[in-house]
N, C-alpha and C positions, 0 to 999 in steps of 0.2 A: 582482210584478204579472204576472198572466197576460194575454196579449194575443191576441185572436182578431179576424180580419178579418170585417167585417159588410158587408152589401149596403146601399148608399146610392143609391137611384134607379139601380141598375145599375152603380155604381162601387164599388170597394173602399174601405173606411174602417175606422178603428180608434177605439175609444172610450177616453177617458182618464177614469178614475173614482177620486176620492179617497174615503177612508174616511168622511168627513163628508157625502158625497152630492154634492159638486160634480162636474160632468161636462162634458167637451167631446168633440166628434166631429170627426175629421180625415180627409180623403180622402187616399189615396196619390197620386192625380193632383193635382199642384200643392201638396201639403202644406197643403191649404186647410181651416182651421177652419170648419166649417159649422154648428156648434151649440155654445153655451155656456150651461149652466144652473147658476147658483150654488146653493149648499146651502140658504141661508135662504129665498130667494124661490121656488125651484123653477120659475121662469119663464124661457122662452127670451129671450136678450138680443141675439141676432144675427138679421138679416134675410137670408133666402135667397129669391130669386124663384122661384115655382112654375113660371114659364115658361122657366126655364133649360133648356138642351139636355140636361144630364146624360149626356154621351156622351164617349167617349175622344177626346182632342185638342180638345175644345170647352170654352171657359171657362165656369165657373159664375158667374152674377151673384149675389153676396151672400156672406155669411160673411166670411172674411178672405183674399182672394186675395193671393199673394205676387208683388209686382211686381219683376222683375229680368230683365235688367240695364238696362232702359230704362223711363222713366216716360212714359206716354201715347204720343204720337206725336213725342216729342222725340228723334228719331234715325231710323235707317234700318230698324230691326227692326219686327216685328209690334207692334201697340199693346200697351203694358205688358209687353213682353218675352215670353220663352218659358217661364219657370219655372212659371207657373200652369197650363200644359197638359201638362207632362211628368210622368212617373212618378218619384216619390221613393222612396228606400230607407228602410225603417223600422228604427230602431236603439234600443237602450237604454230600454225601458219600465221604469218604477220607481214604487213607492209608498214614501213616507217620512213622517216625522212631520208635515211641513208640506204634505202634499198628494200629488199624483201627477203624473208627467210622462212624455212621450215625446219622442224625437228622431227627426227625419226628415232625410235628407241627399240633396242633388242634386249630382252631379259632371258635369263636361263629358264629352260623348261625340261620336260622329260627327254626330249630329243637331244638337246645340248648336253644334259647331264649324263646321258648314256655314253657320250664320247669323251666328255670332259667334266668331271664331277665337282663343279664349282658354281656358286651363286655369283651373279654379276648383273649390273645394269649398264648398258652401253648405248648412250645417246650419240647421234650425229646431227650437228646443226649445219645446214647449207644456206649460205647467204650470197645474194648477188646485188650488185649496184654498179652502174656505169660500166667500166671495163675491168671489174674485179670479181673474183669468186673466192669465197672463204669456206673452208670445210673444217669443222672442229669436231674431232672424235674424243669422247671422254669415257671414263670407266669409273664406276663406284663398286666397291666391295662391300656388300651387305652381309657377308658371312662372318663366321667367327674365326676363320683361319686365314693366313696370308694367301694372297692371290698373285700368281706370277704369269705374265703373258708377253708375247711379242705381237706387234701390230704394224700396219702400214696403210697408207692411202696410195693405192697402186695406180697412179695417174698416167693414162695414155694420152699424151699430147699429139695433136694432129700437126704434121709438118708437110710442107710442099714436097720435099725430097730429103730423106734422112741423110743422104750422102753429102748434102749441102748444109746440114745443121751443125751448129757449134754451141757448146755449153761453156759459159764463162763463170768462174768462181770456185772451181775445185782444185786449182793449181796448188801444189805442195801438200795436198791431202793424202792421207793413208787410206788404202782401200783393199778389200778382199776381192780378188779376181776369180769369179766362179768358173770362168772358161778355162783358165790355166791352173786353178787350184792353188793360188799363191797370194801372199801379202805383197803389196806393191805401194809405190808412191807416185802420185800424179805429177809428172815432171813439167808438163806444159800447162800454161794458164788456160788455153783453149782446148777443150775436149771435142774431138771429131769422131764420127762413127765410120769405121771401116771394117765391115764384117760383124760377126756376133759380138755383142757387148753385154756383160752381166757383172756389174760391180756394186759392192756395198761400201760407200764412203762413210767413215766413222767421224763423229764429232763435228758435223757441219753446222755452223751458226750463221754464216753470211748468206744473203740472197744470191740466187743464181740467175743468170741471163741466158735465155735460149733464143737464138737468132739464126737466120741464113747467113752464109759466108759474106754476102755482099751487104747484109743488114738493111736492104732496101725493100725486098719483095713483100715482106709481111711484118716489118718492124721487129720488136723483140717481146718476149714474154718473161716477166720476172716471176721467179718461184721462190717464196720465202716460207720459213717454218719456225714454230716455237713448240717446245714440249717434245717434239721428235728430235732424236740425236743423230740419226743416220739418214743418208740419201742413197737410194738405189737408182742406178742408171742402167736401163735394159733395152736392148733391141735384139731380136733373134737372128738377124742376118738372113741371107738367102737360103743357105742350106738348112738351118733349123726351121725356118718358116715353111719350107716345103714339106716338113714332117708334121706340121701342126694342122690337124683336120679342121680346126675352127678359125683358120686364118688363110686368106687367099695367098697364092704363091708369091704375089708381089705386095701383099699388105704391109710387110715390114718397112717398105719404102715410105709409107705415109704416117708412121708413128714413131714416137720416142717416149719411153717411160721415164719420168722423173718422179720418184716415189719418196714421200716423207715416211720415215720408218723408225721403229725401235727394235733393233735386232741385236747389235753388239752387246747392249746392256738392257736386257728385258725389264719391263716394268714390274716392280714388286710392291703390292698394295697390302698394307696391314688391314685388319678388320675395321670397317667403317671409313677407310681412306678413299680419296679421289685422285684421279690423274686426268690430264687433258693435253691434247696435242692439236696444233692448228697448222694447216697448209693454206697459203694465200697465193693465188695466181692473179697476175695483173698484166693485161695487154697494154703495151706502150709503143708509141711511134716516135 
């Protein structure tokens, strides 16, 4: 697989293309997947805000930001950690019988240690094939002391109209409602979006299905994960979106975040240990 860097709104990015036409685009800053186009549909599946800064050191709103080593403001670091604004190293592009993949890697340096004094090796493998996207985030602790962190793949799914979107598979699940500041139980099998939504569902093992209410317009998207224990479902709603400078006033209508995460039970790595978490997106009709 020949790899060439391309310009993405002024940032360097690399395309991952499978022989069947499936394609993803990943920026070197943040190892952020900013586009995923399955082979069959040929349609973009991820939402990226056109109001993002697209500048060195600035977070891009949309695609799949890598959250590490802190989720949101649950700690002393910058919100969602530093990994999404740092430059990653591009490794090992390859084409194989079941698709194409690239690996990017972030390691600790003086900048990261000034904020978080730990040694780490953080690879992200992005693979596409047919109508599937796999993103595997892993971490190795090369240091002599225990390493503890939270992380997430903050996936912004593109939807025709979030008011018509439904998520199946969270029924009966316990979650933290950040909007109300309370622990709750998901009573209904189908989750619909009505206003601001910000929930952390704990212990999610089964795949989720995201589809329009009629199930016809765009089929369904299956979201599965291993290694990650939590799922975050987020949409800012109209009022919060209006206050976000890097999101158009109506941008919230075109996106729904379904995030694979480790929040409730952060990862604890002993010296020399490894951890890995995978999120698998699959477009189905």
